[in-house]
Each structure stands twice: as structure tokens, then as C-alpha cells.
C-alpha positions as CSV (number, residue, x, y, z in Angstrom):
1,M,-1.4,-29.5,15.7
2,F,2.3,-29.3,14.6
3,V,1.8,-32.1,12.0
4,I,-1.3,-30.4,10.7
5,K,0.5,-27.1,10.2
6,I,3.4,-28.9,8.4
7,V,0.9,-30.6,6.1
8,V,-0.9,-27.4,5.4
9,A,2.5,-25.7,4.7
10,V,3.4,-28.4,2.2
11,I,0.1,-28.1,0.4
12,V,0.3,-24.3,0.3
13,I,3.9,-24.4,-1.0
14,L,3.0,-26.9,-3.7
15,G,0.0,-24.8,-4.7
16,L,2.2,-21.7,-4.9
17,A,4.7,-23.6,-7.0
18,V,2.0,-24.7,-9.5
19,Y,0.5,-21.2,-9.5
20,F,3.8,-19.4,-10.1
21,V,5.0,-21.7,-12.7
22,N,1.9,-20.9,-14.7
23,L,2.2,-17.1,-14.3
24,N,1.9,-15.2,-17.5
25,I,5.2,-13.9,-18.8
26,K,5.4,-10.2,-18.0
27,S,4.7,-8.1,-21.1
28,K,7.6,-5.9,-22.2
29,V,5.3,-3.0,-22.8
30,N,7.8,-0.2,-22.0
31,P,11.3,-1.6,-22.0
32,I,13.2,-0.5,-18.9
33,E,16.4,1.4,-19.6
34,E,19.5,1.1,-17.5
35,T,19.5,4.8,-16.9
36,T,16.7,4.9,-14.4
37,S,16.7,7.1,-11.3
38,A,16.3,3.9,-9.2
39,P,19.4,1.7,-9.2
40,Y,18.8,-0.9,-12.0
41,H,21.0,-3.6,-13.5
42,N,20.7,-7.2,-14.6
43,A,17.0,-6.6,-15.1
44,K,16.4,-5.9,-11.4
45,F,15.7,-2.8,-9.3
46,Y,17.6,-2.1,-6.1
47,N,17.3,0.2,-3.1
48,T,19.7,3.1,-2.7
49,A,20.9,1.5,0.5
50,P,21.8,-2.1,-0.4
51,R,19.8,-4.7,1.6
52,I,21.5,-7.7,3.2
53,P,19.9,-10.7,1.4
54,M,18.4,-13.4,3.5
55,S,20.4,-16.7,3.4
56,F,18.7,-20.0,2.7
57,S,19.0,-20.8,6.4
58,D,17.5,-17.5,7.4
59,M,14.6,-18.0,4.9
60,A,14.1,-21.6,6.2
61,A,14.0,-20.4,9.8
62,L,11.4,-17.8,8.9
63,W,9.2,-20.4,7.3
64,V,9.5,-22.6,10.3
65,R,8.7,-19.6,12.5
66,F,5.7,-18.8,10.4
67,F,4.2,-22.2,10.7
68,T,5.1,-23.0,14.3
69,E,5.1,-19.8,16.3
70,K,1.9,-19.3,18.2
71,K,0.2,-16.0,17.2
72,V,-1.5,-14.1,19.9
73,D,-4.2,-11.5,19.3
74,T,-3.4,-11.1,15.7
75,T,-7.0,-10.9,14.6
76,P,-9.6,-8.5,16.2
77,D,-11.8,-9.6,19.0
78,I,-14.1,-6.7,18.2
79,S,-16.3,-5.8,15.2
80,I,-14.2,-3.4,13.2
81,P,-16.2,-0.1,13.0
82,L,-17.2,0.5,9.4
83,H,-19.1,3.3,7.7
84,T,-20.8,2.1,4.5
85,V,-20.5,4.5,1.6
86,S,-22.9,4.9,-1.4
87,R,-22.3,6.4,-4.7
88,T,-24.7,9.2,-3.7
89,D,-22.6,9.9,-0.7
90,L,-19.7,10.5,-3.0
91,E,-21.5,12.6,-5.6
92,V,-22.8,15.1,-3.1
93,L,-19.3,15.9,-1.9
94,S,-18.1,19.3,-2.9
95,K,-15.7,19.8,-5.8
96,D,-13.7,22.6,-4.3
97,T,-11.3,20.6,-2.1
98,L,-9.9,17.1,-1.5
99,H,-11.9,14.4,0.3
100,L,-10.5,11.1,1.5
101,I,-11.9,7.7,2.6
102,K,-9.9,4.9,4.1
103,L,-11.2,1.7,2.4
104,G,-9.0,-0.7,4.4
105,H,-5.3,-1.6,4.8
106,S,-3.6,0.9,2.4
107,S,-6.5,1.3,0.0
108,I,-7.6,5.0,-0.3
109,L,-10.4,6.6,-2.2
110,L,-9.9,10.3,-3.0
111,K,-12.2,12.9,-4.5
112,V,-9.8,15.5,-5.9
113,Y,-11.7,18.6,-6.9
114,G,-14.5,16.4,-8.4
115,E,-12.2,13.6,-9.8
116,Y,-12.2,10.2,-8.2
117,W,-8.8,8.7,-7.6
118,L,-8.0,5.3,-6.0
119,I,-4.6,4.4,-4.4
120,D,-3.6,0.7,-4.1
121,P,-7.2,-0.6,-4.4
122,V,-7.6,-4.1,-2.8
123,F,-11.2,-5.3,-2.7
124,S,-10.6,-9.1,-2.6
125,D,-11.3,-11.1,0.5
126,R,-7.7,-12.2,0.7
127,A,-4.3,-10.5,0.1
128,S,-3.1,-13.6,-1.7
129,P,-2.7,-15.2,-5.1
130,F,-5.6,-17.5,-4.0
131,Q,-9.0,-16.8,-2.5
132,F,-9.0,-20.1,-0.5
133,A,-5.8,-19.4,1.4
134,G,-3.8,-16.4,2.7
135,P,-4.5,-13.3,4.8
136,K,-8.3,-12.8,5.0
137,R,-9.9,-9.4,5.6
138,F,-11.1,-8.4,9.0
139,H,-13.9,-6.3,7.5
140,Q,-15.5,-5.8,4.1
141,P,-14.8,-2.7,2.0
142,P,-17.0,0.3,2.8
143,I,-18.2,0.3,-0.8
144,N,-18.4,-2.3,-3.5
145,L,-16.3,-2.0,-6.7
146,E,-19.4,-2.1,-8.8
147,D,-20.9,0.9,-6.9
148,L,-17.9,3.1,-7.4
149,P,-18.4,6.0,-9.8
150,P,-16.1,6.3,-12.9
151,I,-12.5,6.6,-11.7
152,D,-10.2,9.1,-13.2
153,K,-6.9,7.7,-11.8
154,V,-5.7,4.5,-10.1
155,L,-2.3,4.9,-8.4
156,I,-0.3,1.8,-7.5
157,S,2.8,1.9,-5.2
158,H,4.1,-1.6,-5.9
159,N,3.0,-5.0,-7.0
160,H,2.6,-7.0,-3.8
161,Y,-0.7,-8.7,-3.3
162,D,-1.9,-6.4,-0.5
163,H,-1.4,-3.4,-2.8
164,L,-2.0,-4.7,-6.4
165,D,-5.1,-6.8,-6.6
166,K,-5.6,-8.6,-9.9
167,A,-9.4,-9.1,-9.3
168,S,-9.9,-5.4,-8.5
169,I,-7.9,-4.2,-11.5
170,K,-9.9,-6.4,-13.9
171,V,-13.1,-4.8,-12.7
172,L,-11.6,-1.3,-12.5
173,Q,-10.1,-1.3,-16.0
174,A,-13.5,-0.7,-17.7
175,K,-14.3,2.3,-15.5
176,T,-10.9,3.9,-15.1
177,Q,-9.3,6.5,-17.4
178,Q,-5.7,6.3,-16.3
179,F,-3.5,4.0,-14.3
180,L,-0.3,5.4,-12.8
181,V,2.2,2.6,-11.9
182,P,5.9,2.0,-11.2
183,K,8.1,0.9,-14.0
184,G,7.5,-2.7,-15.0
185,V,4.0,-3.0,-13.4
186,D,2.5,-2.0,-16.8
187,G,3.2,-5.6,-17.9
188,D,0.9,-7.0,-15.2
189,L,-1.9,-4.6,-16.1
190,V,-1.8,-5.3,-19.8
191,N,-1.9,-9.1,-19.1
192,W,-5.1,-8.4,-17.0
193,G,-6.8,-6.5,-19.8
194,V,-6.0,-2.9,-19.2
195,E,-5.5,-1.0,-22.5
196,I,-2.0,0.2,-22.9
197,H,-3.0,3.8,-23.7
198,K,-4.5,4.0,-20.2
199,I,-1.2,3.3,-18.4
200,T,1.6,5.7,-17.4
201,T,4.7,4.3,-15.9
202,F,6.9,6.2,-13.4
203,D,10.5,6.2,-12.3
204,W,11.6,7.6,-9.0
205,W,11.3,11.4,-8.9
206,Q,9.2,11.4,-12.1
207,E,6.4,14.0,-12.2
208,L,3.1,14.3,-14.0
209,Q,1.1,17.5,-14.2
210,T,-2.6,16.8,-14.1
211,N,-5.8,18.9,-14.3
212,Q,-5.9,18.9,-10.5
213,G,-2.2,19.4,-9.7
214,L,1.1,17.6,-9.6
215,V,1.6,13.9,-9.0
216,A,5.2,12.6,-8.3
217,F,6.6,9.2,-7.6
218,T,9.3,9.1,-4.9
219,P,11.7,6.5,-3.6
220,T,11.0,4.0,-0.8
221,Q,13.1,1.2,0.7
222,H,11.3,-2.0,-0.2
223,F,11.1,-4.7,-2.9
224,S,8.7,-6.2,-5.4
225,G,7.6,-9.6,-6.8
226,R,4.5,-11.7,-7.2
227,G,6.0,-15.1,-8.0
228,M,9.1,-17.2,-8.4
229,G,11.6,-15.5,-10.7
230,D,10.2,-12.0,-10.8
231,G,11.8,-10.6,-7.7
232,N,12.5,-6.8,-8.0
233,A,11.7,-6.9,-11.7
234,T,9.3,-4.0,-11.1
235,L,9.8,-0.8,-9.2
236,W,8.3,0.3,-5.9
237,G,7.7,3.8,-4.4
238,A,5.5,6.4,-2.8
239,W,3.1,9.0,-4.2
240,V,3.1,12.8,-3.8
241,I,-0.1,14.6,-4.7
242,K,0.0,18.4,-4.7
243,T,-3.2,20.4,-5.6
244,P,-3.2,24.3,-5.7
245,Q,-4.3,24.2,-2.1
246,E,-3.3,20.9,-0.5
247,S,-0.3,18.6,-0.4
248,I,-0.5,14.9,0.6
249,F,1.9,12.0,0.8
250,F,1.2,8.3,0.5
251,S,4.1,6.1,1.6
252,G,3.3,2.7,0.1
253,D,5.6,0.2,1.9
254,S,9.1,1.0,3.1
255,G,11.7,0.5,5.7
256,Y,12.9,3.7,7.4
257,F,15.6,5.5,5.3
258,S,17.0,8.9,4.4
259,G,14.7,9.2,1.4
260,F,11.9,10.5,3.5
261,K,13.9,13.5,4.4
262,Q,14.8,14.1,0.7
263,T,11.2,13.9,-0.3
264,G,10.3,16.4,2.5
265,E,12.9,18.8,1.3
266,K,11.8,18.6,-2.3
267,Y,8.0,18.5,-1.9
268,G,7.1,19.3,1.7
269,P,5.6,20.4,3.9
270,F,2.6,18.1,3.6
271,D,-0.9,18.8,5.0
272,L,-1.3,15.0,5.4
273,T,1.0,12.1,5.4
274,M,-0.4,8.6,5.0
275,I,2.4,6.4,6.5
276,E,2.7,2.7,6.6
277,T,2.3,1.6,10.2
278,G,1.9,-2.2,10.4
279,A,3.3,-5.6,9.3
280,Y,6.7,-5.0,10.8
281,D,9.1,-7.5,12.4
282,E,12.7,-7.7,13.4
283,D,13.2,-10.4,10.7
284,W,12.3,-7.8,8.0
285,A,13.1,-4.5,9.7
286,D,14.8,-3.0,6.7
287,I,11.6,-3.1,4.5
288,H,8.8,-2.3,6.9
289,M,9.0,0.4,9.5
290,K,8.3,0.1,13.2
291,P,5.6,2.6,14.4
292,E,8.3,4.7,16.0
293,E,10.1,4.9,12.7
294,S,6.8,5.8,10.9
295,V,6.5,8.8,13.1
296,Q,10.0,9.8,12.3
297,A,9.3,9.5,8.6
298,H,6.3,11.8,9.1
299,I,8.6,14.3,10.8
300,D,11.2,14.0,8.0
301,L,8.5,14.6,5.4
302,Q,7.6,17.9,7.2
303,G,4.0,16.6,7.7
304,K,1.4,18.5,9.6
305,V,-1.0,15.6,10.3
306,M,-0.2,11.8,10.1
307,M,-2.7,9.1,9.2
308,P,-1.4,5.6,9.9
309,I,-2.2,3.1,7.2
310,H,-1.3,-0.5,6.3
311,N,-3.2,-1.9,9.4
312,G,-6.5,-3.0,10.7
313,T,-7.5,-5.2,7.7
314,F,-5.1,-8.1,7.2
315,D,-2.9,-10.2,9.5
316,L,0.5,-9.9,7.8
317,A,3.0,-10.2,10.7
318,F,3.4,-11.6,14.2
319,H,2.5,-8.6,16.3
320,T,-1.0,-8.1,17.7
321,W,-3.5,-6.5,15.4
322,H,-3.8,-3.4,17.6
323,D,0.0,-3.0,18.3
324,P,0.5,-0.6,15.4
325,F,-2.1,1.8,16.8
326,D,-1.0,1.5,20.4
327,R,2.6,2.2,19.5
328,V,2.1,5.0,17.0
329,V,-0.2,6.8,19.5
330,A,2.4,6.6,22.2
331,E,5.2,7.8,19.9
332,S,3.1,10.6,18.4
333,E,2.4,11.9,21.9
334,R,6.0,11.7,22.8
335,R,7.1,13.5,19.6
336,N,4.1,16.0,19.7
337,V,2.8,14.7,16.3
338,T,-0.8,15.2,15.4
339,L,-2.6,11.9,14.4
340,S,-5.8,11.4,12.5
341,T,-7.3,7.9,12.7
342,P,-10.7,7.9,11.0
343,E,-12.7,4.6,10.9
344,F,-12.9,2.8,7.6
345,G,-15.4,4.4,5.3
346,R,-15.6,7.7,7.1
347,I,-15.5,10.6,4.6
348,V,-13.1,13.3,5.7
349,S,-11.9,16.5,4.2
350,I,-8.3,17.4,3.9
351,N,-9.1,20.8,5.5
352,N,-11.1,19.3,8.4
353,L,-9.3,16.0,9.4
354,P,-10.8,14.3,12.4
355,P,-8.7,14.1,15.5
356,L,-7.3,10.9,17.0
357,T,-10.1,8.4,17.4
358,P,-9.1,5.2,19.3
359,W,-11.8,3.0,17.6
360,W,-9.6,-0.1,18.1
361,N,-10.0,0.0,21.9
362,K,-13.8,-0.5,21.8
């Protein structure tokens, strides 16, 4: 078994090398100035708190761990509860509030006072540069891309494969009016066929006033990159959406840091925070929060209800697939935090969020 894993590892690494060498050169659509709100120099973005880079030996040890450590209970032994959604289901929703549907992992569909918005849409079977290898979905999306109504806005938090899906964007580009993306990600979208006039790029703390309210891009502690040589060439962050009546926060990916408190002070309180809770590990603790830190981030943001995301769809770490849910429930009870855990595909209203539903225990 060990030999087989090593052979598979070599094949995957060689395949990745071939793939990445042939990546399109990123289009310089909007040149990035040195005077960005996010730390930026030598054509790379940085976190406000400097990360300790992994040494070659650390990286090698992580690869060895990835291909040799026995994973336990990292994929579900139950059928993930899924509510299928039709276009008719969406069209009959009222236009006087904000509706929300968890599509899987961190993909969210919103109906914002009649407008359809998507956040980090990933509809592919795998969160990977390939569809023959890499993390495979535990469940199908509640609705097909082709069945979606015309989309007003697609919001992207960063360019990792489990948040920016090339195949999904290539389908969405024809039915989407506007793409809101971090600085540098516009190059990827243009290469994939999105018309430049549809794309708006964001720096940290940059705001956009829309017909339905305010959208702002706020800092996180993470990184970016889709291949060899493009590490941190594009920005990463979180999204704030404030309508006249509601206020929500979408974390993207992040380690725990003081920026959540800054965002809470500037834009809080939030009726709902959608916080990354999953794919954590001690080997990368500075870029992905443990569930206990996710709850603390919600408190820092002055959130009223927390919805854990970034879980239940892909195997991206070494912990059990249900560990994020088990730990976030325990910590929320300890900290007196209100959780909402709707099943994938369940349509919920921001004014009537369902209570904690432990569907992962079935």
C-alpha cells in the first residue's frame, strides 16, 4: 500500500508540474499599485501579521504525512441530507428581504431583494485543477448551474480551487452581470472568457454601493495561488453585505487574527456571520481557524447568529468530516453563541434562520 501511495504521489506531482507549466500567463488587466491597503511589494501580497514560511523540510514532511498518514472517518458514512432546488423555488421567494441557500462547502446562493448573488460558486465534482484527481464532493449541488436564473453578482473571496472554480465561472460568465473579485483575480477571469467590463476588483476595505446596499471587502489572514510561481500574486479577503435591513459577513478562508475585531467595529453588528469552520490542522494553524477560533471570530465580529461553512462537502484535511460540527457546537454552547446549521439546499430567510440542526449525526 505504501508503494502504491508513493507511485500515485509521483504521478500526481508530475501531472501538476505539467499542468502548472502550461498555465496561462495572468492578464495584467488592472495593474496593482504599491499603495494598496493590503501589504504589497515585489509583486506579492502579504498578511498584516507576517507568516513564518514553511521550510523545505517542513514542506517535505507535510507531503510525506499527506501520502502516508492513515485517515480516519474523513468521508461521510451517511448520505448527506440534500434539498434539491428548482428555478421555480427561487422565483417564488419574496423580494422584500434576503434569502440564503448553502450549496456546499463555502458556496452560497443569495436572493437579495430580488437579485441573485453567488459567493464562491464551486459546482465541479472536485476541488482540484483536474477532474480525475483531488478532493471529490460528498454530495451534488442542490441546483445545477444551467438551472440557475440570471445572476446579478458573483463574489469571490480568493483564488484557491475550492473557492474559485474555472468550470463554474466559464458557465456563469454568460448569465452574470457583475463579478466582484480581489485584486489580481480579474486576470484569471479574463483568461476564462469573462468580459472585462463585468469585473470589479477590490482592495481591503474597499466599498461598493449597489442598488441593494453596501458591499465591502475586508482583510483575512490567508494566502493565494493556483500554480507554481503565482503564490500570493492575487489578494484574499472576506465580504460584508449590508442592505437597509440586514447585515451579513462571509469569511472566506482565514486564520484567526485581530482583523475580525476591526471589521466588527467598522461594520458590525451582523445579523449573520458565515464563518470558515473546517480544513484546519496544526501544520497550517495560521491560515485556517480551529472551530473554537471560528466562534471567537464570530464574537469579535459582533455577530448575532453564526453559520459554520467550509465543511461537509470536501475532504481537505486530516480531521474527521464531522469534527468541525462537533467542536463548533460544543464551543458555541460554552460561549452562549447561537448557531444555525441548515442542510444543503434548504432555503432560509435572514429574518427567520433555522436553529441548530445536527443533520451530520443521522
